[in-house]
N, C-alpha and C positions, 0 to 999 in steps of 0.2 A: 753205115760206116761214117765216122766223123773225120773230117780233114784237120790235120794239125800242121801248124807252121813251125813249131819249136820243139816238137818231140815226135817219136815214132811209137806206134802201138801195134804189137805183134801177138797174135793168138797162137799158142802152141799146144801140142798134145791134145787135139780135139777140143781145145778151149779150156782145159783144166789149168793151164798156166798162161799168164799174160806177161809179156816183157815190154815195159815202158822204158824208152831210152831218150834222155835229153839230147836235143839235136841242134846245138849251137856250137859246133866244134871250133870254129874260128875264134869265138869268144870264150873258149874253154867252158862252155855251158854255164856262163854267168847268168844269173836269174833275173831277167827282166820281167815286167809285169805280165806280158803276154804268155811267157813260159809258165809262170806260176798259176795263172788262171787255166791254161790248158791242162796242166798237170792235175789240178783239182777236178776238171771234167773227166780226164782219163781215169783217175782213181774212182770217181763216181760211177763211171761206165763199167769198170771191172767189178765194183762192189754190187752193182745191180744185177749182174749176170750170175745166176745160180750155178752155172757150170764151172766158173772160175774158182779155184781153190788157193792158188798162190800167185802173187804179183811180184815180179822182179823189177826193181828200179835201177837203171844204170845210165851211162852217158856215152855218146859217141865222141871220138876224138881223143886228144892227149890226156884228158883228165875227167873225172866224174863231174866236178863242178868247181868253179873258182869262187863261188859265193855270190853275193849281191852284184848286180850290174851297176857299176859306178860311173856310167857315162858313155856307153856305146851309142852308135847312131840310132839303134832301135830304142834305147832307153830315153834318149833326148826326144825322139819323135813321139813316143808314147806319153810323155809328160806334157809336151807343149800343146796349147790350145790349137785347134784346127782339125782338119779332116783325118789326120793320122793319129790323133790322140786316142789312147786306150779308154774304153768306156769306164774303167774302174777309177780313172782320174777325174770323173765328173760326178762322183757319188761317194757315199761313206765318209762324210766329214770334209770333203774338199771345199765346201763353202765357209768353213770355220776359219778362225785365226790360225796362225802357223803352228803353234804348239798343240792346240786341240785337234787341228787337221792331222798332224803326224800321229797323234795318239790313236785316232780312228783308223787311219790308213794302215799303220803298221800292225794294229791289232787284227784287222781283217785279213791282210795279205801276207803277213809274216808270222804272226803268233797263232791266231785261232785256226788258220788253215793247217799249220803244222800239227797242232794238237788234234785236229780232226783226223788227219792222216795217221797219226799214231794209234787212233782207236778204230781204224778201218775194220770192217767185218770180214776181212780176209787176212791170211798170213802174208806178210810182206818181207822181201829180202832185198837189202841194198847191195848192189854189185859195184864196188868202187875201185878206182885206180887213179894213179897220178896224184896230183896235189888236191887234197880235200880240205878246203880252207873256209873258216868262218861260217857264213850262212850255208855252205855246203854240208856242214855238220848237222844243221837242222834237218835237212832232207834225209840224211843218212840215219840220224837218231830216231826219226819218226817210224823207221821200219823195225820189224820184230827181230830180224837177224841181219847181220852184216858179214859179207865176205869181201876179201880184198886181194888185189894183185900184190905181188911181192914188192913192187916199186912204190906202194902207196905211202903217203905221208899225211899226217893230220895236224892241223894247227888252227888257232883262232888269233889272228894278228890285229884285231880291231883295237886292242888296248895300246899296243906300241905304235900303230900307224894312224889310228883315227881317234885315239883318246876315249874309247868307249869301253864299258864294263862287260864286254861280251855281246853276243847277238841276242835277238829278240826272244827266241825260245831257249831259255837258259837252262839246259839240261846238263851242263858241264860237270857239276859236282857229282851227279849221279852216274856219269859215264867215265870221267877221268879219275874221280876221287877228289876230295876237298883240297888237299895240299897240292896235288898235281895240277888242279885247275888254277890255283893261285900262281903256280910257277909258270905255266904256259901262257897265261894271260899277261903276266908282268914282264916276261922276257920275249914273247913272240916265238919261242922255240917250238919245234914240232916233235911229234911221236912218229916212229915208223910202224910198219905193220906188225913186227914182232913185239914192240912195246904195247901196241893196242891189243894184241892177242893176250899178252900177259895180264893186262888189266881186265880181261873178260869182255872188252868192248866189241871185238869181232870174233866170229866163230871159225872161219877158215881163211887160209892164205894159199893162193894158187899162183903159178907162173902167169905172167900177163897174157901170153899167147894161148893159155888154156882157161882164162877166166870165164868167158862166156859159156863154154861147154861144161866146165866144172860147176858153175853156178846152176846151170840148168839141171845137171845130174843131182845136185843137192836139193833143188826145188822138187824134183820128181819123187825123191824119198819122202818129203814132207807132204806132197799132194796125195800120198797113199793113205794118210791119216783121215778117218771119218770127219766130215765137216763139223759136226757138233763137238766132237772131242777136241779138234784143233782150235775152235773158237773158245771153248771153255778153258783150255790150257792158256791161251793168250790172255783171256780175261782174268784168270786166277793170278797170273803174274802181274798184269797191269793194275789190278785192284790191290794187290799187296803193296806195290810201289806207291799207289795213291794213298793207301792207308798210312804209309810212312811219311806223307807230307809232300809228295811229288807235285801234285796239282797246285797246292798253295805256294810252293816254292817257285814254280813256273810263273805264277801270276805276280809274285813279289819281284822276281827277276825282270819281268816285262816292265813293271812300274819303275824300277830303278833305271832301266834302259831309257825310258822316256825322260826321267829326271836328268840323265846324263846328256841327252840331246838338248833339253831345255837349258842346261848349264852353258853349253857351247853357243847356243843361239843368243843367250843373254850376253855372254862374254864378247861375242863378235858383232853384237847389235844387229842380229838377224842375217848376217852375211852367210853363215853356214851353220849346220847343226852338228858338225863334227870338228875335232881338233885339227890343227894344221901344223906345218913345220915351224911356223912362228911361235908355236907353243911347245917346242922341243920334241916333236914327234918325227918319226921317219916319214919321208915322202913315199906314200904307197906306190907311186908310179916309178920310183927309182930307188926302192928300198934295198938294203943288203940282203943277200941270200939267207933264207930261213934255215937255221941249223937244227940238228937233232938235240933234244933235251937230254944230253949225255950226263949221267949221274957223276961222272968223273971229271967233268969240265965245268969251270965257273960259268 
């Protein structure tokens, strides 16, 4: 058994179903480097186990995930040189200059890992609730199926709050649709669970107090499918998406994301790689409430 600091790993139904839960509830499961590395190990563990048929990914606490960790004590400690530094901050480009370093680090720990999880050799279900914002969308979208609590909202606020063109794994146009993606990124507005279901992004909506049990019941239905058939169904859909340009679009989106970081680095002379309130953006620490993208409201 592997010990985890930032998530829990639970084997259910004689090992046929695994439930991985992000476990930083005080930080609303914001994704620090330790959490992402542990998640990769947990996924690999489930993938290597031939008994496992379905993997559920959820989160403890008030929300599935609040996105990237932008400065908790864990994040600061992991980045700073010293005994508490995470090993990932001493490799994969960290000896290069700022822009080249970020290119390597974000490719390894935000982009390529998410793409890897999307192609996991198991069926995966995201079990989401609360506010699912920005980088939390990446974790959710890497799963084959998504179920949501009734209170769930979905948004990417990096455009309005950080001056960025979306997150590193830019699946937005494929998940939201092209014009809806432009709308939510340019306004910072959110979609609710009913909106997301109408788009085909999520499969099921459950009351929050029934989310875990209902997701498990859904997973049990899928776990009955023979493993070869399940994998080939997943591959048929993923390869159809890839034939339509999905992988190329992801890579182009990641490159533009890095250009956006470089823009802010140049404009602020290396002080930051994101936009700030001095450039007309909302302060992400005291930003106004995110509102629904209501088609009848400007």
